[in-house]
Backbone as CSV, one residue per row, in Angstrom:
resi,resn,N_x,N_y,N_z,CA_x,CA_y,CA_z,C_x,C_y,C_z
1,MET,264.817,-60.096,88.711,265.927,-61.172,89.004,265.809,-62.301,87.890
2,LEU,267.134,-62.498,87.192,267.183,-63.436,86.214,266.652,-64.883,86.705
3,SER,266.883,-65.163,87.883,266.557,-66.557,88.411,264.931,-66.488,88.390
4,ASP,264.189,-65.418,88.320,262.783,-65.611,88.188,262.239,-65.790,86.819
5,LEU,263.117,-65.672,85.896,262.808,-65.786,84.420,262.808,-67.320,84.023
6,ALA,261.952,-67.434,82.899,262.056,-68.736,82.302,263.302,-68.951,81.504
7,PRO,263.759,-70.169,81.619,265.107,-70.532,81.095,265.393,-69.944,79.809
8,ALA,264.587,-69.969,78.886,264.706,-69.635,77.504,264.962,-68.153,77.539
9,ARG,263.989,-67.367,78.294,264.132,-65.894,78.351,265.341,-65.497,78.918
10,ARG,265.882,-66.271,80.001,267.144,-65.937,80.812,268.383,-66.170,79.821
11,ARG,268.239,-67.339,78.910,269.435,-67.390,78.040,269.544,-66.358,77.095
12,LEU,268.347,-65.965,76.515,268.129,-64.763,75.603,269.022,-63.592,76.237
13,LEU,268.388,-63.169,77.282,268.895,-62.048,78.038,270.556,-62.018,78.223
14,LEU,271.054,-63.164,78.606,272.342,-63.496,78.742,273.172,-63.243,77.505
15,GLY,272.588,-63.709,76.499,273.168,-63.762,75.194,273.126,-62.283,74.556
16,LEU,272.128,-61.596,74.824,272.146,-60.134,74.317,273.123,-59.335,75.188
17,GLY,273.393,-59.789,76.595,274.384,-58.987,77.147,275.721,-59.175,76.727
18,ALA,275.963,-60.536,76.549,277.460,-60.844,76.163,277.607,-60.254,74.804
19,THR,276.451,-60.153,73.984,277.005,-59.556,72.512,277.221,-58.229,72.879
20,ALA,276.556,-57.445,73.630,276.792,-55.877,73.948,278.118,-55.835,74.251
21,VAL,278.546,-56.568,75.405,279.928,-56.501,76.084,281.051,-56.751,74.864
22,LEU,280.844,-57.600,73.928,281.807,-58.065,73.125,281.887,-56.688,71.986
23,ALA,280.756,-56.082,71.615,280.791,-55.061,70.758,281.425,-53.868,71.225
24,LEU,281.326,-53.803,72.602,281.987,-52.658,73.241,283.594,-52.855,73.143
25,VAL,283.888,-54.029,73.608,285.342,-54.409,73.497,285.822,-54.282,72.096
26,VAL,285.229,-54.623,71.170,285.732,-54.743,69.837,285.987,-53.257,69.249
27,SER,284.911,-52.390,69.677,284.969,-50.972,69.500,286.156,-50.311,70.042
28,ALA,286.414,-50.695,71.346,287.438,-50.095,72.030,288.914,-50.355,71.327
29,VAL,288.834,-51.622,70.945,290.246,-52.217,70.473,290.471,-51.327,68.955
30,ALA,289.327,-51.232,68.305,289.407,-50.702,67.001,289.894,-49.197,67.221
31,ILE,289.386,-48.487,68.338,289.739,-47.188,68.540,291.200,-47.202,68.840
32,PHE,291.714,-47.875,69.656,293.010,-47.970,70.183,294.053,-48.201,69.027
33,LEU,293.607,-49.237,68.069,294.455,-49.351,67.042,294.479,-48.368,66.066
34,ALA,293.430,-47.602,65.850,293.398,-46.472,64.967,294.065,-45.239,65.372
35,ARG,294.437,-45.195,66.667,295.246,-44.130,66.987,296.501,-43.811,66.417
36,PRO,296.851,-42.701,65.936,298.191,-42.755,65.311,299.389,-42.849,66.204
37,GLU,300.496,-43.354,65.651,301.525,-43.503,66.532,302.220,-42.280,66.989
38,ALA,302.474,-42.218,68.225,303.169,-40.771,68.742,304.470,-40.628,68.131
39,VAL,304.730,-39.156,67.621,305.970,-39.124,66.932,307.015,-38.669,67.978
40,VAL,308.052,-39.260,67.775,309.232,-39.054,68.602,310.033,-37.669,68.034
41,PRO,310.153,-36.643,68.633,310.775,-35.582,68.159,312.253,-35.693,67.855
42,VAL,312.724,-35.347,66.773,314.328,-35.306,66.527,315.019,-34.616,67.360
43,SER,316.360,-34.909,67.438,317.175,-33.856,68.370,317.306,-32.612,67.764
44,GLN,317.292,-31.559,68.610,317.465,-30.225,68.361,318.806,-29.833,68.344
45,ASP,319.800,-30.690,68.720,321.213,-30.533,68.761,322.155,-30.853,67.725
46,ALA,321.396,-31.442,66.734,322.054,-31.651,65.406,321.381,-31.396,64.038
47,PRO,321.605,-29.905,63.790,320.891,-29.531,62.557,321.251,-30.036,61.418
48,GLY,320.325,-30.561,60.568,320.609,-31.120,59.273,320.471,-29.989,58.090
49,PRO,320.450,-30.553,56.795,320.154,-29.613,55.756,318.782,-28.877,55.854
50,VAL,318.920,-27.580,55.275,317.829,-26.554,55.252,317.284,-26.801,53.831
51,LEU,315.832,-27.008,53.718,315.293,-27.115,52.406,314.472,-25.672,52.371
52,LEU,314.651,-24.970,51.348,313.863,-23.750,51.281,312.677,-24.006,50.136
53,VAL,311.462,-23.922,50.416,310.333,-24.113,49.795,309.601,-22.814,49.100
54,PRO,309.596,-22.704,47.624,309.081,-21.492,47.144,307.573,-21.321,47.217
55,GLY,306.915,-20.345,46.841,305.653,-20.089,46.970,304.774,-20.263,45.719
56,TYR,303.748,-19.604,45.660,302.926,-19.758,44.485,303.538,-19.288,43.256
57,GLY,303.527,-20.149,42.268,304.320,-19.766,41.028,305.593,-20.455,41.019
58,GLY,306.146,-20.555,41.997,307.475,-21.500,42.086,308.670,-20.700,41.942
59,SER,308.636,-19.250,42.016,309.809,-18.499,41.634,310.661,-18.738,43.002
60,THR,312.217,-19.069,42.770,312.995,-19.195,43.638,314.090,-17.886,43.908
61,VAL,313.750,-16.982,43.077,314.736,-15.900,43.114,315.153,-15.273,44.380
62,ALA,313.856,-14.870,45.239,314.156,-14.316,46.526,314.853,-15.509,47.502
63,LEU,314.423,-16.641,47.309,314.922,-17.812,48.150,316.479,-18.042,48.056
64,GLU,316.796,-17.743,46.657,318.447,-17.913,46.383,319.085,-16.926,47.229
65,VAL,318.697,-15.700,47.496,319.336,-14.826,48.274,319.385,-15.291,49.868
66,LEU,318.312,-15.854,50.256,318.211,-16.641,51.610,319.367,-17.704,51.645
67,ALA,319.272,-18.340,50.661,320.071,-19.596,50.548,321.624,-19.010,50.694
68,VAL,321.981,-18.158,50.071,323.326,-17.585,50.272,323.689,-17.161,51.791
69,ALA,322.713,-16.482,52.283,322.886,-16.103,53.672,323.079,-17.160,54.603
70,LEU,322.239,-18.372,54.370,322.321,-19.582,55.301,323.619,-20.255,55.038
71,ARG,324.021,-20.360,53.770,325.225,-21.160,53.454,326.347,-20.384,54.048
72,ASP,326.294,-18.979,54.037,327.485,-18.130,54.555,327.538,-18.583,56.272
73,ALA,326.285,-18.855,56.640,326.359,-19.101,58.166,326.808,-20.614,58.248
74,GLY,327.131,-21.290,57.371,327.615,-22.748,57.658,326.452,-23.729,57.454
75,ARG,325.434,-23.418,56.900,324.213,-24.408,56.647,324.476,-24.989,55.304
76,GLU,323.947,-26.210,55.178,323.794,-26.828,53.947,322.386,-26.656,53.498
77,VAL,322.194,-26.154,52.166,320.947,-25.561,51.942,320.614,-26.144,50.399
78,VAL,319.303,-26.687,50.238,318.615,-27.176,49.078,317.470,-26.244,48.790
79,VAL,317.413,-25.629,47.737,316.370,-24.936,47.161,315.369,-25.827,46.437
80,VAL,314.249,-26.171,46.892,313.419,-27.060,46.275,312.617,-26.529,44.927
81,GLN,312.860,-27.347,44.031,312.101,-26.923,42.630,310.907,-27.704,42.539
82,THR,309.732,-26.939,42.707,308.379,-27.692,42.828,307.876,-28.156,41.210
83,GLY,308.667,-27.586,40.321,308.309,-28.007,39.001,307.118,-27.457,38.470
84,GLY,306.947,-27.245,36.992,305.796,-26.547,36.429,305.778,-25.361,36.815
85,SER,304.584,-24.805,36.964,304.297,-23.526,37.371,303.951,-23.246,38.818
86,ALA,303.977,-24.474,39.497,303.549,-24.347,40.999,302.482,-23.811,41.314
87,THR,301.449,-23.897,40.490,300.110,-23.432,40.747,299.031,-24.619,40.775
88,GLY,299.539,-25.857,40.696,298.650,-26.965,40.742,298.412,-27.336,42.192
89,ASP,297.642,-28.471,42.400,297.502,-29.044,43.606,298.564,-28.929,44.598
90,LEU,298.219,-28.352,45.832,299.391,-28.141,46.872,299.797,-29.564,47.420
91,ARG,298.940,-30.510,47.404,299.246,-31.786,47.859,300.330,-32.473,46.826
92,ASP,300.123,-32.118,45.586,301.289,-32.637,44.778,302.560,-32.088,44.988
93,GLN,302.622,-30.739,45.391,303.829,-29.981,45.652,304.522,-30.728,47.055
94,ALA,303.561,-30.976,47.850,304.057,-31.593,49.138,304.718,-32.889,48.830
95,ARG,304.319,-33.765,47.817,304.877,-34.752,47.570,306.302,-34.446,47.018
96,VAL,306.253,-33.480,46.131,307.742,-33.245,45.640,308.808,-32.749,46.883
97,LEU,307.961,-32.044,47.610,308.932,-31.771,48.823,309.395,-32.947,49.661
98,ASP,308.469,-33.969,49.728,308.893,-35.107,50.404,310.164,-35.821,49.642
99,GLU,310.069,-35.925,48.358,311.142,-36.479,47.699,312.434,-35.696,47.908
100,ALA,312.335,-34.400,47.793,313.581,-33.523,48.132,314.158,-33.844,49.467
101,VAL,313.155,-33.828,50.529,313.688,-34.268,51.985,314.506,-35.568,51.896
102,ARG,313.878,-36.453,51.223,314.314,-37.926,51.365,315.800,-38.022,50.658
103,ALA,315.835,-37.303,49.604,317.220,-37.113,48.889,318.220,-36.413,49.719
104,ALA,317.732,-35.500,50.437,318.780,-34.617,51.295,319.190,-35.340,52.332
105,LEU,318.352,-36.141,52.983,318.647,-37.094,54.179,319.665,-38.182,53.625
106,ALA,319.503,-38.589,52.346,320.349,-39.696,52.086,321.695,-39.132,51.732
107,ASP,321.683,-37.849,50.969,322.923,-37.396,50.492,323.739,-37.085,51.700
108,SER,323.121,-36.420,52.823,323.948,-35.948,54.005,324.157,-36.733,55.210
109,GLY,323.234,-37.742,55.250,323.484,-38.636,56.324,323.014,-38.088,57.557
110,ALA,322.208,-36.887,57.400,321.665,-36.187,58.666,320.544,-36.879,59.198
111,PRO,319.951,-37.098,60.320,318.849,-37.450,60.858,317.571,-36.712,60.944
112,SER,317.700,-35.506,60.236,316.559,-34.558,60.302,316.776,-33.326,59.286
113,VAL,315.862,-32.634,59.063,315.902,-31.417,58.241,315.276,-30.295,58.848
114,ASP,315.690,-29.052,58.336,315.012,-27.892,58.706,314.333,-27.502,57.359
115,VAL,313.054,-26.998,57.658,312.250,-26.617,56.368,311.836,-25.120,56.604
116,VAL,312.209,-24.245,55.724,311.772,-22.819,55.539,310.979,-22.624,54.430
117,ALA,309.655,-22.228,54.455,308.763,-22.340,53.414,308.312,-20.824,53.257
118,TYR,308.160,-20.340,52.061,307.777,-18.948,51.788,306.395,-19.119,51.209
119,SER,305.405,-18.112,51.495,304.181,-17.980,51.149,303.358,-19.224,50.966
120,ALA,302.828,-19.701,49.719,302.079,-20.812,49.586,302.827,-22.085,49.963
121,GLY,304.056,-21.995,50.112,305.079,-23.004,50.448,304.836,-23.391,51.754
122,GLY,304.472,-22.535,52.517,304.155,-22.840,54.051,303.018,-23.836,54.295
123,VAL,302.067,-23.517,53.260,300.806,-24.511,53.393,301.347,-25.944,52.837
124,VAL,302.243,-25.888,51.731,302.778,-27.195,51.210,303.686,-27.844,52.271
125,ALA,304.307,-27.117,53.186,305.291,-27.767,54.293,304.356,-28.363,55.454
126,ARG,303.110,-27.645,55.628,302.304,-28.229,56.631,301.630,-29.513,56.137
127,LEU,301.264,-29.600,54.873,300.662,-30.919,54.204,301.595,-31.953,54.421
128,TRP,302.991,-31.631,54.111,304.084,-32.685,54.156,304.109,-33.049,55.513
129,ALA,304.061,-32.252,56.438,304.320,-32.668,57.992,303.011,-33.375,58.330
130,ASP,301.981,-33.112,57.945,300.649,-33.626,58.513,300.255,-34.792,57.822
131,GLU,300.517,-35.013,56.462,299.821,-35.981,55.646,300.914,-37.112,55.078
132,LEU,302.232,-36.646,55.057,303.223,-37.468,54.618,304.429,-37.833,55.685
133,ASP,304.008,-37.588,56.884,304.800,-37.961,58.037,306.160,-37.051,58.183
134,GLY,306.111,-35.945,57.617,307.343,-34.995,57.494,307.570,-34.613,58.949
135,ASN,306.597,-34.545,59.860,306.922,-34.096,61.197,307.773,-35.281,61.930
136,ALA,307.865,-36.336,61.270,308.875,-37.304,62.010,310.498,-36.938,61.658
137,VAL,310.697,-36.210,60.692,312.053,-35.868,60.370,312.284,-34.453,60.197
138,ALA,311.545,-33.621,60.477,311.828,-32.228,60.620,311.908,-31.777,61.903
139,ARG,313.201,-30.924,61.955,313.485,-30.378,63.231,312.887,-29.162,63.645
140,ARG,312.963,-28.163,62.538,312.228,-27.205,62.567,311.404,-26.898,61.244
141,ILE,310.373,-26.234,61.484,309.754,-25.821,60.244,309.165,-24.215,60.381
142,VAL,309.760,-23.467,59.558,309.632,-21.992,59.568,308.906,-21.540,58.399
143,THR,307.754,-20.923,58.629,306.985,-20.538,57.481,306.936,-18.773,57.362
144,LEU,307.247,-18.304,55.968,307.373,-17.002,55.815,306.334,-16.452,55.147
145,ALA,305.318,-15.488,55.698,304.345,-14.775,55.068,303.442,-16.066,54.462
146,SER,303.001,-17.042,55.083,302.181,-17.968,54.432,300.642,-17.949,54.933
147,PRO,299.892,-17.849,53.702,298.329,-17.882,53.933,297.816,-19.083,54.609
148,HIS,298.277,-19.393,55.884,297.925,-20.684,56.563,296.373,-20.645,56.693
149,HIS,295.508,-19.525,56.528,293.930,-19.551,56.751,293.412,-18.808,55.598
150,GLY,294.344,-18.814,54.586,293.870,-18.298,53.191,294.021,-16.913,53.038
151,THR,293.923,-16.262,51.825,293.953,-14.933,51.568,292.792,-14.482,50.791
152,SER,292.267,-13.175,51.193,291.085,-12.725,50.427,291.386,-12.572,48.839
153,LEU,292.545,-12.338,48.373,292.905,-12.237,46.960,292.605,-13.487,46.103
154,ALA,292.918,-14.618,46.807,292.496,-15.849,46.034,290.834,-15.932,46.032
155,GLY,290.190,-15.773,47.255,288.931,-15.606,47.250,288.211,-14.600,46.081
156,LEU,288.869,-13.455,45.952,288.485,-12.498,44.936,288.760,-13.277,43.402
157,ALA,289.771,-13.707,43.356,290.235,-14.241,41.980,289.145,-15.434,41.825
158,GLY,288.805,-16.331,42.769,288.102,-17.362,42.280,286.545,-16.904,42.078
159,ASP,285.972,-15.814,42.721,284.885,-15.420,42.545,284.841,-14.572,41.160
160,LEU,285.769,-13.670,40.694,285.662,-12.837,39.660,286.272,-13.346,38.265
161,MET,287.433,-14.248,38.444,288.071,-15.012,37.321,288.228,-16.478,37.574
162,PRO,287.267,-17.188,37.803,287.563,-18.535,38.216,288.543,-19.300,37.114
163,ASP,288.447,-18.866,35.805,289.279,-19.645,34.798,290.787,-19.129,34.993
164,ALA,291.046,-18.180,35.804,292.349,-17.683,36.058,292.783,-18.111,37.428
165,CYS,292.020,-18.843,38.132,292.252,-19.127,39.549,292.511,-20.885,39.593
166,PRO,293.767,-21.314,39.224,294.010,-22.565,39.096,294.049,-23.514,40.536
167,ALA,294.225,-24.948,40.539,294.049,-25.498,41.903,294.674,-24.839,43.174
168,ALA,295.725,-24.495,43.006,296.362,-24.017,44.222,295.856,-22.604,44.667
169,CYS,295.490,-21.788,43.890,294.606,-20.714,44.022,293.417,-20.790,44.643
170,LEU,292.629,-21.796,44.189,291.375,-22.155,44.789,291.636,-22.897,46.378
171,GLN,292.671,-23.455,46.413,292.970,-24.011,47.822,293.408,-23.129,48.823
172,LEU,293.672,-21.803,48.240,293.939,-20.786,49.192,292.967,-19.870,49.447
173,VAL,291.826,-19.920,48.920,290.644,-19.319,49.266,290.455,-19.560,50.783
174,PRO,290.019,-18.575,51.446,289.628,-18.731,52.841,288.437,-19.744,53.141
175,ASP,288.692,-20.688,54.063,287.862,-21.796,54.221,287.620,-22.815,53.084
176,SER,288.731,-22.855,52.061,288.532,-23.973,51.147,288.542,-25.215,51.958
177,ASP,288.301,-26.299,51.097,288.131,-27.633,51.693,289.561,-27.941,52.298
178,LEU,290.713,-27.764,51.552,292.045,-28.067,52.081,292.385,-27.420,53.333
179,LEU,292.120,-26.196,53.328,292.394,-25.203,54.546,291.629,-25.679,55.698
180,ARG,290.244,-25.972,55.486,289.228,-26.290,56.544,289.780,-27.751,57.091
181,ASP,290.200,-28.668,56.371,290.858,-29.854,56.803,292.034,-29.635,57.580
182,LEU,292.942,-28.858,57.027,294.281,-28.661,57.533,294.185,-28.014,58.980
183,ASN,293.243,-27.129,58.992,293.220,-26.380,60.270,292.264,-26.835,61.200
184,ALA,291.609,-28.015,60.845,290.424,-28.595,61.719,290.956,-29.243,63.032
185,GLY,292.246,-29.778,63.031,292.710,-30.310,64.178,293.970,-29.569,64.668
186,ASP,295.116,-30.148,64.942,296.148,-29.500,65.417,297.010,-28.648,64.261
187,GLU,297.035,-27.375,64.370,297.685,-26.706,63.262,299.107,-26.949,63.239
188,THR,299.629,-27.321,64.429,301.164,-27.582,64.375,301.449,-29.064,65.034
189,PRO,301.482,-29.965,64.096,301.510,-31.388,64.719,302.863,-31.628,65.506
190,GLU,302.853,-32.446,66.483,303.889,-32.726,67.127,304.950,-33.211,66.517
191,GLY,306.414,-33.004,67.020,307.571,-33.326,66.124,308.433,-32.254,66.105
192,PRO,308.165,-31.259,65.020,309.227,-30.041,64.877,308.915,-28.983,65.753
193,ARG,309.725,-28.100,65.776,309.490,-26.644,66.608,308.950,-25.926,65.315
194,TRP,307.776,-25.311,65.586,307.228,-24.557,64.492,307.313,-23.049,64.853
195,VAL,307.617,-22.251,63.730,307.663,-20.850,63.662,306.934,-20.310,62.561
196,ALA,306.049,-19.236,62.725,305.547,-18.577,61.638,305.775,-17.152,61.746
197,LEU,306.411,-16.792,60.607,306.879,-15.384,60.494,306.206,-14.647,59.502
198,TRP,305.614,-13.513,59.679,304.745,-12.550,58.719,304.989,-11.252,58.931
199,THR,304.601,-10.535,58.062,304.683,-9.135,57.958,303.348,-8.297,57.872
200,THR,303.388,-7.274,58.762,302.059,-6.464,58.586,301.752,-5.699,57.426
201,ASP,302.769,-5.575,56.547,302.818,-4.761,55.311,302.264,-5.677,54.163
202,ASP,301.981,-6.929,54.557,301.679,-7.815,53.482,300.196,-7.507,52.728
203,LYS,300.324,-7.345,51.373,299.312,-6.872,50.517,298.835,-8.100,49.786
204,THR,299.601,-9.386,49.718,299.050,-10.542,49.097,298.517,-11.606,50.050
205,VAL,299.047,-11.632,51.105,298.119,-12.259,52.373,297.463,-11.430,52.983
206,VAL,296.231,-11.522,52.714,295.229,-10.654,53.434,294.172,-11.417,53.989
207,PRO,294.003,-11.261,55.403,294.886,-10.298,56.142,296.138,-10.910,56.565
208,PRO,297.138,-10.006,56.665,298.399,-10.514,57.079,298.440,-11.607,58.309
209,GLU,297.698,-11.266,59.165,297.554,-12.307,60.242,297.314,-13.758,59.896
210,SER,296.832,-14.010,58.722,296.596,-15.404,58.267,297.931,-16.096,58.307
211,GLY,299.188,-15.347,58.290,300.312,-16.039,58.392,300.727,-16.557,59.764
212,SER,299.849,-16.443,60.925,300.004,-16.956,62.160,299.664,-18.434,62.270
213,LEU,300.055,-19.080,63.179,299.794,-20.608,63.335,299.377,-20.800,64.863
214,GLU,298.566,-21.468,65.147,298.174,-21.947,66.529,299.339,-22.844,66.997
215,GLY,299.745,-22.581,68.107,300.749,-23.553,68.646,302.115,-23.305,68.117
216,ALA,302.471,-22.272,67.120,303.691,-22.011,66.699,304.289,-20.813,67.453
217,LEU,305.586,-20.501,67.449,306.108,-19.223,67.814,305.718,-18.279,66.786
218,ASN,304.797,-17.418,66.877,304.443,-16.450,65.996,305.235,-15.171,66.066
219,VAL,305.862,-14.751,64.976,306.709,-13.623,64.917,306.350,-12.598,63.719
220,SER,305.799,-11.396,64.266,305.531,-10.274,63.353,307.050,-9.609,63.159
221,VAL,307.396,-9.335,61.883,308.536,-8.614,61.498,308.621,-7.272,62.463
222,GLN,307.444,-6.639,62.242,307.346,-5.414,62.992,307.295,-5.507,64.389
223,GLU,307.038,-6.555,64.912,307.227,-6.831,66.525,308.580,-6.675,66.963
224,VAL,309.485,-7.132,66.036,310.803,-7.220,66.283,311.553,-6.055,65.865
225,CYS,311.205,-5.626,64.715,311.838,-4.335,64.052,310.704,-3.351,63.797
226,PRO,310.337,-2.426,64.895,309.086,-1.528,64.641,309.607,-0.542,63.437
227,GLY,308.574,-0.309,62.631,308.924,0.749,61.528,309.508,0.092,60.404
228,LEU,309.925,-1.172,60.411,310.332,-1.809,59.248,309.412,-2.158,58.142
229,ASN,309.490,-1.678,56.861,308.465,-1.942,55.985,308.910,-3.035,55.077
230,VAL,308.323,-4.042,54.997,308.654,-5.452,54.277,307.440,-5.961,53.614
231,ALA,307.398,-5.679,52.183,306.420,-6.260,51.456,306.455,-7.734,51.357
232,HIS,305.391,-8.401,50.948,305.367,-9.974,50.658,306.430,-10.397,49.890
233,ALA,306.746,-9.757,48.894,307.796,-10.397,48.048,309.119,-10.180,48.427
234,ASP,309.492,-9.322,49.315,310.615,-9.047,49.903,310.957,-9.699,51.293
235,VAL,309.902,-10.471,51.644,310.236,-11.188,52.925,311.479,-12.062,52.914
236,PRO,311.600,-13.093,51.933,312.724,-13.949,52.195,314.223,-13.264,51.916
237,ARG,314.093,-12.040,51.364,315.351,-11.445,50.990,315.933,-10.094,51.781
238,THR,314.901,-9.967,52.735,315.203,-8.683,53.592,316.191,-8.982,54.673
239,PRO,317.457,-8.353,54.809,318.291,-8.609,55.705,317.924,-8.923,57.023
240,ALA,316.962,-8.099,57.530,316.704,-8.403,58.921,316.022,-9.831,59.152
241,VAL,314.979,-10.060,58.212,314.362,-11.264,58.187,315.185,-12.299,58.020
242,MET,316.269,-12.433,57.114,317.165,-13.436,56.891,317.988,-13.588,58.181
243,ALA,318.300,-12.540,58.952,318.985,-12.736,60.144,318.086,-13.259,61.413
244,MET,316.744,-13.106,61.197,315.707,-13.810,62.074,315.711,-15.344,61.907
245,VAL,315.745,-15.522,60.533,315.795,-17.063,59.949,317.012,-17.672,60.623
246,ARG,318.041,-17.069,60.608,319.287,-17.803,60.933,319.370,-18.027,62.485
247,VAL,318.750,-17.082,63.280,318.582,-17.147,64.597,317.645,-18.330,65.005
248,LEU,316.643,-18.210,64.279,315.432,-19.171,64.605,315.850,-20.638,64.244
249,LEU,316.931,-20.793,63.264,317.408,-22.170,62.915,318.377,-22.706,63.705
250,GLY,318.794,-21.930,64.923,320.079,-22.368,65.657,319.762,-23.526,66.385
251,ARG,320.609,-23.849,67.450,320.368,-25.134,68.100,319.580,-24.930,69.384
252,ARG,319.404,-23.711,69.852,318.554,-23.532,71.051,317.162,-23.348,70.644
253,VAL,316.132,-23.599,71.488,314.777,-23.624,71.246,314.361,-22.287,70.807
254,PRO,313.754,-22.175,69.634,313.456,-20.989,69.210,312.630,-19.897,69.814
255,VAL,313.070,-18.587,70.067,312.378,-17.691,70.781,312.407,-16.478,70.087
256,LEU,311.452,-15.472,70.369,311.341,-14.273,69.720,312.648,-13.610,69.558
257,PRO,313.275,-13.258,68.129,314.614,-12.749,68.228,314.602,-11.341,68.787
258,THR,315.834,-10.954,69.185,315.974,-9.520,69.761,316.147,-8.639,68.444
259,SER,316.167,-7.275,68.895,316.328,-6.247,67.796,317.449,-6.058,67.478
260,THR,318.334,-6.839,67.698,319.804,-6.980,67.040,319.703,-7.303,65.578
261,VAL,318.884,-8.008,65.290,318.550,-8.599,63.932,318.292,-7.274,63.023
262,CYS,317.755,-6.352,63.589,317.350,-5.274,62.770,318.422,-4.532,62.149
263,GLU,319.545,-4.673,62.720,320.793,-4.046,62.175,321.482,-4.888,61.168
264,ALA,320.931,-5.852,60.888,321.596,-6.559,59.695,321.581,-5.708,58.325
265,ALA,322.587,-6.182,57.593,322.561,-5.381,56.245,322.943,-6.286,55.200
């Protein structure tokens, strides 16, 4: 009992107890203040511009075909130019995407954007959503044949030809620091509706299942169109895939497309 202690010892114990309680309160407040603010998802009923993000190397040839198909469907489309050879730090490319998004929002007056990202561009889109608050303005993020968990080809290049494997290549090695950090928490941050579309015929993203994302609507091309052969380079410009993208960017919550898309020509 405290009453049995000498006054000096009693004051010491009471002081230590008060200090411990104060430390707990300060820690609790710090944890509360450090929590990220909850993202309010944008409306799914008002589709804004579509931004198409190229993959490793920055070629937009295949994406231009997809852009025409989406414009024919009545959508405003911006093909993002990542600049340079698009083999540098993927975080730098995410900042380029962020600038393109801000410009598209300002030009259109729309409250949100849809992002369709091909190959390594899918990792760029995830970095944008996760680290640059892109999830607060994205309505949909659709990735096409993206190495979300790396590709063994990058790992092979890093081992055998390190001088020929620039920053983005090294970042796409399975279990790279970047991918480990990106996949450590929620692979699909709250905000947009996420879709990960990939092809079992992929010889660039190896294994092809690296194109899937936990928490996303995962769509294998062959799950919808059995027997359809789609190589990695052809994913954005294959008619059936373009038809899937048009459906997945509709006003309704994205669901697995029906086989009617396989008839697209």
